KOLMARMI-303030 format. One record per residue (C-alpha): x, y, z; residue number from 1. Coordinates in steps of 0.25 Angstrom, whole numbers. Layout:
       x       y       z    nr
       X       Y       Z   NUM
...
This chain:
       x       y       z    nr
       0       0       0     1
      11      11       3     2
      18       7      -9     3
       5       9     -17     4
       3      22     -11     5
      17      27     -15     6
      15      22     -29     7
       3      30     -30     8
       9      42     -24     9
      21      40     -34    10
      11      39     -46    11
       4      52     -41    12
      17      59     -39    13
      21      55     -53    14
       8      59     -59    15
       9      73     -52    16
      23      75     -57    17
      19      71     -71    18
       7      81     -70    19
      16      92     -65    20
      26      89     -76    21
      15      89     -87    22
      10     102     -82    23
      24     108     -81    24
      27     102     -95    25
      14     108    -101    26
      17     122     -94    27
      31     122    -100    28
      26     117    -114    29
      16     128    -114    30
      26     139    -110    31
      36     134    -121    32
      25     133    -131    33
      19     147    -128    34
      33     153    -129    35
      35     146    -142    36
      22     149    -148    37
      24     164    -146    38
      35     163    -156    39
      26     156    -166    40
      20     167    -175    41
      15     169    -189    42
       3     160    -189    43
       9     148    -184    44
      23     148    -189    45
      35     144    -180    46
      45     153    -174    47
      57     150    -184    48
      55     150    -199    49
      66     150    -210    50
      67     162    -218    51
      65     160    -233    52
      74     166    -243    53
      67     167    -257    54
      73     169    -271    55
      67     179    -280    56
      56     174    -289    57
      60     171    -304    58
      53     181    -314    59
      50     176    -328    60
      44     186    -337    61
      37     184    -351    62
      47     183    -362    63
      59     180    -352    64
      69     170    -357    65
      73     158    -349    66
      77     144    -350    67
      65     134    -347    68
      74     125    -338    69
      79     137    -330    70
      64     141    -327    71
      61     126    -324    72
      73     126    -315    73
      67     138    -307    74
      54     131    -306    75
      59     118    -301    76
      68     126    -290    77
      54     131    -285    78
      48     117    -285    79
      40     118    -297    80
      36     104    -303    81
      36     100    -317    82
      22      96    -322    83
      18      87    -333    84
       4      93    -334    85
      -1     107    -332    86
       7     113    -320    87
       1     115    -306    88
       6     125    -296    89
      21     123    -294    90
      23     116    -307    91
      28     118    -321    92
      27     111    -335    93
      38     113    -345    94
      33     110    -359    95
      42     117    -369    96
      40     128    -372    97
      30     131    -361    98
      32     130    -346    99
      19     129    -338   100
      21     134    -324   101
      12     135    -312   102
      18     146    -303   103
      16     145    -288   104
      16     160    -287   105
      22     168    -275   106
      21     181    -269   107
      33     189    -262   108
      35     203    -258   109
      41     207    -272   110
      33     198    -282   111
      23     188    -284   112
      18     177    -294   113
       4     172    -295   114
       3     157    -296   115
      -2     151    -308   116
       1     144    -322   117
      10     150    -331   118
      15     146    -345   119
      29     150    -350   120
      32     147    -364   121
      46     149    -371   122
      47     157    -383   123
      56     156    -395   124
      66     165    -388   125
      67     158    -375   126
      57     167    -367   127
      46     163    -359   128
      32     168    -362   129
      23     168    -350   130
       8     165    -349   131
      -1     162    -338   132
     -10     150    -337   133
     -20     157    -346   134
     -10     160    -357   135
      -9     175    -353   136
       4     181    -354   137
      11     185    -341   138
      23     195    -340   139
      30     187    -329   140
      30     176    -319   141
      38     173    -306   142
      43     160    -300   143
      42     160    -285   144
      54     163    -277   145
      63     151    -273   146
      66     148    -258   147
      81     152    -258   148
      84     148    -243   149
      78     146    -230   150
      85     153    -218   151
      83     145    -205   152
      96     147    -197   153
     104     136    -192   154
      92     126    -190   155
      89     126    -205   156
      74     125    -204   157
      66     128    -216   158
      52     132    -211   159
      42     140    -219   160
      31     149    -212   161
      18     142    -214   162
       5     149    -209   163
      -8     142    -207   164
     -14     148    -219   165
      -3     142    -227   166
      -7     127    -223   167
     -15     121    -234   168
     -27     112    -230   169
     -20     100    -237   170
      -7     102    -229   171
     -15     104    -216   172
     -23      92    -218   173
     -12      83    -222   174
      -4      86    -210   175
     -15      84    -201   176
     -19      71    -207   177
      -4      66    -206   178
      -1      71    -193   179
     -13      74    -184   180
     -27      71    -189   181
     -34      76    -177   182
     -26      89    -176   183
     -38      98    -177   184
     -45      91    -165   185
     -35      87    -155   186
     -29      96    -144   187
     -14      94    -147   188
     -14      79    -144   189
     -21      68    -151   190
     -25      58    -140   191
     -30      47    -151   192
     -17      48    -158   193
      -9      47    -145   194
     -17      34    -141   195
     -15      29    -155   196
       0      31    -154   197
       1      25    -140   198
      -7      13    -145   199
       1      11    -158   200
      14      12    -150   201
      10       2    -140   202
       7      -8    -151   203
      20      -5    -158   204
      14       2    -170   205
      20      14    -177   206
      11      26    -177   207
      13      39    -185   208
      12      47    -172   209
       3      54    -162   210
       8      68    -161   211
      -2      78    -166   212
       2      90    -174   213
       2      99    -162   214
      11      89    -154   215
      21      89    -166   216
      20     104    -166   217
      23     105    -151   218
      35      96    -153   219
      41     104    -165   220
      39     117    -158   221
      43     115    -144   222
      49     101    -141   223
      62      94    -145   224
      61      82    -154   225
      65      72    -143   226
      55      60    -141   227
      53      60    -126   228
      41      59    -117   229
      43      73    -112   230
      43      79    -126   231
      30      71    -129   232
      23      76    -117   233
      27      90    -119   234
      23      89    -134   235
       9      84    -129   236
       8      96    -120   237
      12     106    -130   238
       3     100    -140   239
      -9     102    -131   240
      -4     116    -128   241
      -2     120    -142   242
     -16     115    -146   243
     -22     124    -135   244
     -13     136    -139   245
     -14     136    -154   246
     -25     133    -164   247
     -24     121    -173   248
     -21     129    -185   249
      -9     136    -178   250
      -4     122    -173   251
      -4     116    -187   252
       3     128    -193   253
      14     127    -183   254
      16     113    -185   255
      17     114    -200   256
      27     125    -198   257
      36     116    -189   258
      36     102    -194   259
      49      96    -200   260
      47      92    -214   261
      60      89    -220   262
      74      93    -223   263
      80     101    -235   264
      95     100    -234   265
      98     106    -220   266
      85     113    -219   267
      73     107    -211   268
      60     109    -218   269
      50     113    -207   270
      36     116    -209   271
      26     113    -220   272
      28     125    -228   273
      43     123    -229   274
      40     108    -233   275
      30     112    -244   276
      41     121    -250   277
      52     110    -248   278
      44      98    -253   279
      35     104    -263   280
      40     118    -266   281
      27     125    -263   282
      20     132    -252   283
      11     125    -242   284
      -2     131    -249   285
       2     125    -262   286
       3     110    -257   287
      -5     100    -263   288
     -12      89    -255   289
      -2      78    -258   290
      10      88    -255   291
       3      92    -242   292
       2      77    -238   293
      16      75    -242   294
      21      86    -232   295
      11      81    -221   296
      17      67    -223   297
      32      72    -222   298
      29      77    -207   299
      30      63    -201   300
      44      61    -208   301
      51      71    -217   302
      63      62    -219   303
      54      50    -223   304
      43      57    -231   305
      50      68    -239   306
      46      67    -253   307
      60      71    -257   308
      67      60    -249   309
      57      48    -250   310
      45      51    -260   311
      39      38    -259   312
      38      39    -243   313
      33      53    -245   314
      22      49    -254   315
      17      37    -245   316
      17      47    -233   317
       9      58    -242   318
      -1      47    -246   319
      -3      43    -231   320
      -6      58    -227   321
     -16      59    -239   322
     -23      46    -234   323
     -24      52    -220   324
     -29      65    -226   325
     -40      57    -233   326
     -43      49    -220   327
     -45      61    -212   328
     -54      68    -222   329
     -44      79    -227   330
     -45      75    -241   331
     -54      67    -250   332
     -52      54    -257   333
     -50      60    -271   334
     -40      70    -265   335
     -32      58    -258   336
     -31      51    -271   337
     -27      63    -279   338
     -16      66    -269   339
     -11      51    -268   340
     -10      52    -283   341
      -1      64    -283   342
      14      61    -285   343
      23      66    -274   344
      30      78    -280   345
      39      85    -271   346
      44      98    -277   347
      57     102    -271   348
      61     116    -276   349
      75     122    -273   350
      82     113    -263   351
      91     116    -252   352
     102     113    -262   353
      97     123    -271   354
      96     133    -260   355
     111     131    -257   356
     114     139    -269   357
     107     151    -263   358
     115     151    -250   359
     124     163    -254   360
     112     171    -258   361
     104     168    -246   362
     116     170    -236   363
     117     184    -242   364
     102     187    -240   365
     104     183    -226   366
     116     191    -224   367
     108     203    -229   368
      96     201    -220   369
     102     197    -207   370
     106     212    -204   371
      91     216    -206   372
      84     205    -199   373
      93     196    -191   374
      96     182    -192   375
      85     178    -182   376
      74     184    -191   377
      80     178    -204   378
      82     164    -199   379
      69     162    -190   380
      58     171    -195   381
      54     165    -208   382
      57     177    -217   383
      55     177    -232   384
      67     183    -239   385
      65     186    -254   386
      78     188    -262   387
      82     191    -276   388
      89     177    -278   389
      86     169    -291   390
      88     155    -286   391
      92     149    -299   392
     102     160    -302   393
     107     158    -287   394
     109     143    -290   395
     116     146    -303   396
     126     155    -296   397
     129     145    -285   398
     131     134    -295   399
     140     142    -304   400
     149     146    -292   401
     150     132    -288   402
     159     130    -300   403
     168     141    -297   404
     183     138    -296   405
     185     148    -285   406
     175     155    -275   407
     165     163    -282   408
     152     172    -281   409
     141     176    -290   410
     130     187    -289   411
     119     189    -299   412
     109     201    -300   413
      97     205    -307   414
     102     217    -314   415
      88     224    -315   416
      85     223    -300   417
      98     220    -293   418
      92     207    -287   419
     103     198    -283   420
      99     185    -290   421
     111     176    -286   422
     122     177    -276   423
     132     166    -273   424
     144     169    -264   425
     153     157    -267   426
     154     143    -273   427
     147     136    -261   428
     140     142    -249   429
     142     129    -241   430
     157     131    -243   431
     157     146    -240   432
     147     156    -235   433
     155     168    -239   434
     148     176    -249   435
     158     180    -260   436
     147     188    -267   437
     144     197    -256   438
     155     196    -245   439
     168     196    -253   440
     174     208    -259   441
     184     206    -270   442
     190     214    -281   443
     181     214    -294   444
     193     217    -303   445
     188     221    -317   446
     174     218    -314   447
     173     232    -307   448
     177     239    -321   449
     163     241    -326   450
     161     252    -315   451
     173     259    -321   452
     168     259    -335   453
     154     262    -331   454
     159     274    -323   455
     166     279    -336   456
     153     277    -345   457
     146     285    -334   458
     154     297    -337   459
     154     296    -352   460
     165     287    -356   461
     161     277    -366   462
     164     262    -370   463
     173     268    -381   464
     181     277    -371   465
     196     274    -374   466
     204     269    -362   467
     219     268    -360   468
     223     254    -358   469
     238     254    -355   470
     246     250    -343   471
     247     261    -332   472
     252     262    -318   473
     245     270    -307   474
     251     276    -295   475
     249     268    -283   476
     253     268    -268   477
     267     261    -268   478
     267     257    -283   479
     260     260    -295   480
     248     252    -300   481
     249     246    -314   482
     236     238    -317   483
     236     231    -330   484
     226     224    -339   485
     223     210    -335   486
     230     203    -347   487
     240     214    -349   488
     235     218    -362   489
     232     233    -365   490
     224     240    -376   491
     230     253    -375   492
     217     260    -377   493
     203     253    -375   494
     189     257    -375   495
     181     256    -362   496
     174     244    -368   497
     187     237    -371   498
     193     240    -358   499
     181     234    -350   500
     179     223    -359   501
     194     218    -358   502
     195     223    -343   503
     207     232    -346   504
     212     237    -333   505
     221     249    -339   506
     209     254    -347   507
     200     253    -335   508
     209     261    -326   509
     210     272    -337   510
     195     273    -337   511
     194     273    -322   512
     204     285    -322   513
     196     292    -332   514
     183     290    -325   515
     188     292    -311   516
     187     282    -299   517
     177     290    -292   518
     167     287    -303   519
     170     273    -303   520
     168     271    -288   521
     155     279    -289   522
     149     270    -299   523
     153     258    -292   524
     147     263    -279   525
     134     267    -287   526
     133     253    -292   527
     134     247    -278   528
     148     244    -275   529
     150     246    -260   530
     164     240    -257   531
     176     249    -255   532
     182     254    -269   533
     196     258    -271   534
     199     273    -275   535
     210     269    -285   536
     210     264    -299   537
     210     250    -294   538
     195     252    -292   539
     193     252    -307   540
     200     238    -308   541
     191     232    -297   542
     201     232    -286   543
     190     236    -276   544
     184     224    -269   545
     169     222    -271   546
     159     211    -269   547
     153     203    -280   548
     138     206    -276   549
     142     221    -275   550
     149     221    -289   551
     138     213    -296   552
     128     223    -290   553
     136     234    -295   554
     136     229    -309   555
     121     230    -309   556
     122     245    -313   557
     127     239    -327   558
     117     228    -328   559
     105     236    -323   560
     106     248    -333   561
     114     257    -323   562
     105     255    -311   563
     110     249    -298   564
     100     239    -292   565
     101     237    -277   566
     105     222    -276   567
      95     214    -269   568
      96     200    -262   569
      83     201    -254   570
      71     207    -260   571
      61     205    -249   572
      59     199    -235   573
      47     194    -228   574
      44     190    -214   575
      38     177    -210   576
      24     183    -211   577
      26     189    -225   578
      29     203    -220   579
      39     211    -227   580
      53     213    -221   581
      59     219    -233   582
      58     221    -248   583
      70     226    -256   584
      65     234    -267   585
      74     235    -280   586
      82     248    -279   587
      90     253    -290   588
      98     266    -293   589
     104     272    -306   590
     119     271    -307   591
     122     272    -322   592
     115     277    -334   593
     109     265    -341   594
     118     269    -353   595
     130     268    -345   596
     126     255    -339   597
     123     250    -353   598
     137     254    -358   599
     144     247    -346   600
     136     235    -349   601
     141     236    -363   602
     155     237    -359   603
     154     224    -350   604
     147     217    -362   605
     160     219    -369   606
     167     212    -357   607
     158     200    -360   608
     159     201    -375   609
     174     204    -378   610
     181     206    -365   611
     185     199    -352   612
     171     191    -351   613
     171     187    -366   614
     172     172    -361   615
     157     173    -356   616
     152     168    -370   617
     161     156    -370   618
     156     153    -356   619
     142     151    -362   620
     136     165    -358   621
     133     173    -371   622
     122     182    -366   623
     123     197    -366   624
     131     200    -354   625
     140     211    -348   626
     150     210    -337   627
     165     211    -332   628
     175     202    -327   629
     184     205    -315   630
     198     199    -311   631
     207     203    -299   632
     222     202    -297   633
     227     188    -298   634
     213     183    -302   635
     208     183    -287   636
     194     187    -291   637
     186     185    -304   638
     173     192    -307   639
     163     193    -318   640
     151     202    -316   641
     141     202    -328   642
     127     203    -332   643
     116     201    -343   644
     104     210    -344   645
      97     200    -334   646
     108     196    -324   647
     120     202    -317   648
     130     192    -311   649
     144     193    -305   650
     154     182    -301   651
     167     182    -293   652
     176     171    -291   653
     189     170    -283   654
     195     165    -270   655
     190     169    -256   656
     205     171    -252   657
     207     181    -264   658
     219     172    -269   659
     224     174    -283   660
     217     164    -292   661
     220     170    -306   662
     205     171    -309   663
     199     180    -320   664
     185     185    -321   665
     184     179    -335   666
     189     166    -332   667
     183     163    -318   668
     171     173    -315   669
     165     173    -329   670
     162     158    -331   671
     155     158    -317   672
     147     170    -322   673
     144     164    -335   674
     139     151    -329   675
     130     158    -320   676
     124     167    -330   677
     121     156    -340   678
     112     149    -330   679
     107     162    -324   680
     103     168    -338   681
      95     156    -342   682
      82     163    -337   683
      86     178    -338   684
      83     187    -349   685
      94     188    -360   686
      97     199    -370   687
     106     210    -371   688
     108     223    -362   689
      98     234    -366   690
     104     246    -371   691
      98     259    -365   692
      96     272    -372   693
     107     282    -374   694
     117     271    -379   695
     123     273    -393   696
     132     264    -401   697
     144     269    -410   698
     154     262    -418   699
     168     266    -412   700
     182     263    -414   701
     187     257    -401   702
     201     262    -404   703
     197     276    -403   704
     184     276    -396   705
     178     284    -407   706
     168     282    -418   707
     173     271    -428   708
     176     274    -442   709
     179     266    -454   710
     194     264    -451   711
     192     260    -437   712
     197     245    -436   713
     188     242    -424   714
     174     247    -423   715
     165     244    -411   716
     151     248    -408   717
     151     255    -395   718
     140     260    -386   719
     139     274    -380   720
     130     282    -371   721
     124     293    -381   722
     133     305    -381   723
     146     298    -377   724
     148     291    -391   725
     161     295    -399   726
     158     306    -409   727
     171     306    -417   728
     176     296    -427   729
     188     287    -424   730
     201     295    -425   731
     211     283    -425   732
     206     277    -438   733
     203     282    -452   734
     189     284    -457   735
     183     282    -471   736
     187     273    -482   737
     202     275    -478   738
     199     270    -464   739
     191     259    -469   740
     202     254    -479   741
     213     256    -468   742
     205     247    -458   743
     204     236    -469   744
     219     237    -472   745
     224     239    -458   746
     215     230    -449   747
């Protein structure tokens, strides 16, 4: 009897202790949950969401030229599927010469595109004729921006904000059928499911699980993944508390934002919206019933049921979810049969591997934003950052530089807007995060000379101005400076066109002395050069160190008809709720008269046709282009900055330790530029440079710079700004019949 009383007393004490522990655990859980819930904002989103960095949309206008495969590559990067029949949303059909395309549509702070069917037909000249689904002409269409990167800090979590309104009924019902059929009626726990799980466990049978959606949410939000009795006890208490504290719609939204649904490289795919983009390249609102069932099926085992890793297992699981939906009354029999007959068609868009090509660009975007917003906001607050990046050009640029013999960097701009389309700061971001396009300053050599010649044109000198091209020494500190022409060949006299085309140092210094260094510096500053510039004649030969991005942007005054467009990486930024953080409007200022800019371009066309970059055609690039090579002492740096009417790009190659490599702009930088431009120009408009008003053409004698007459052995058509053309005939050669006869007999 005494022993029995002690046993009863012990059980009573244990029960009391358990009750007290339960009360304390419940109070602790409520406190922790309430504190955490206060951080859950935006209609049910979690406290930490990755910031998404988006590329620019791709604009295609009626009549624009472009290779079909290039456009198809863009579509497939965005996750568009090839269709055999009439395309549905997110699909295309290529039946030469027509491309039928059902655009998904988009809207961002700067542009938009309605969804719908469009028909693109190639004409005889390689241009696209654009029509809508009714056959009406449309002026332009835009492909939606591509996801360039997701920023989530050290944890590398990809989580896309999803609101309750963005959950389609098919996805909601599929998840409830698969995970918690009595979700709408229980109070956080499902006693029937718990009893069924206990009974199955006692009989040694495997069960799918007894945790409700609310329990799973409690575990994901507040608890560790360790499987212990204490954790399950706390999970149950938290589930009941959450069900009392939040409505069912909010609980489901939180759950769909926090579940783990797979792995894309090193990034964890968290939440249904991120998963919809990852597996089907579409937003949740656009999911079909079979796609929604596939995602719901992945919840139980992302490693087993991923349609990328095991399509067969994924389809079996999808079909199981569909049958559960039919059994629970969410879909009808015909809907079930139609969904079961649908092939499993994951549509992976740009992959983590593809996005590695964006690393230098994205790093520069982050570097520009951190001072304004701070790292905490960028990596946790679910921002949307819209950039000027063209993802296909960015990929082209990175692939080009992987083949460089030495370190290299490449920048590409849209001349008409200053938008930075591609930026690569090295051969591999994984090997080195140092961005040689923006963080390195090197001597540009002769790539700086166009600013000397443009300054000369600005004060009335002309392409036919004769320059002294002979060795000359200049007084210096300690010893004289005696710069020579690169190959040791001197022309004696040369026109400005010849001097720039053949990169004659002596003639360029003669021109710089006539123009004045102050004018050269003023033009360089107006073009956007901010680096320190030397106040001696070394400036004219590119002895002042500059950055590649800085130099390429400065060339925009030539490519953009004299206007300096403010270079832009970021075009707009939105917070997680879609509110505007910033929008960078295009800003431009006039630096050169369009006629002066055109003449400078014409001089650089001669560099490509007859001068130091004449090897461009042999490299396979024969479109109209202008540009300038640059080589520094002992071949430490090699440059080429060049442009077409549609695209401006610059390349630098060299060594990080600035050692002598015997590089040249023509031999080492020009081939990289050509390789990039041949790819990049495949869907960019061609044609020559448009001649502005006020330009006249006169046939001259390059020996005298005057108007050519019959006896001149070399005649050239030269361009002038009206009023600066030569008025006198050549005085070096005879005119008339005697001059003509003399030219024939004395070639």
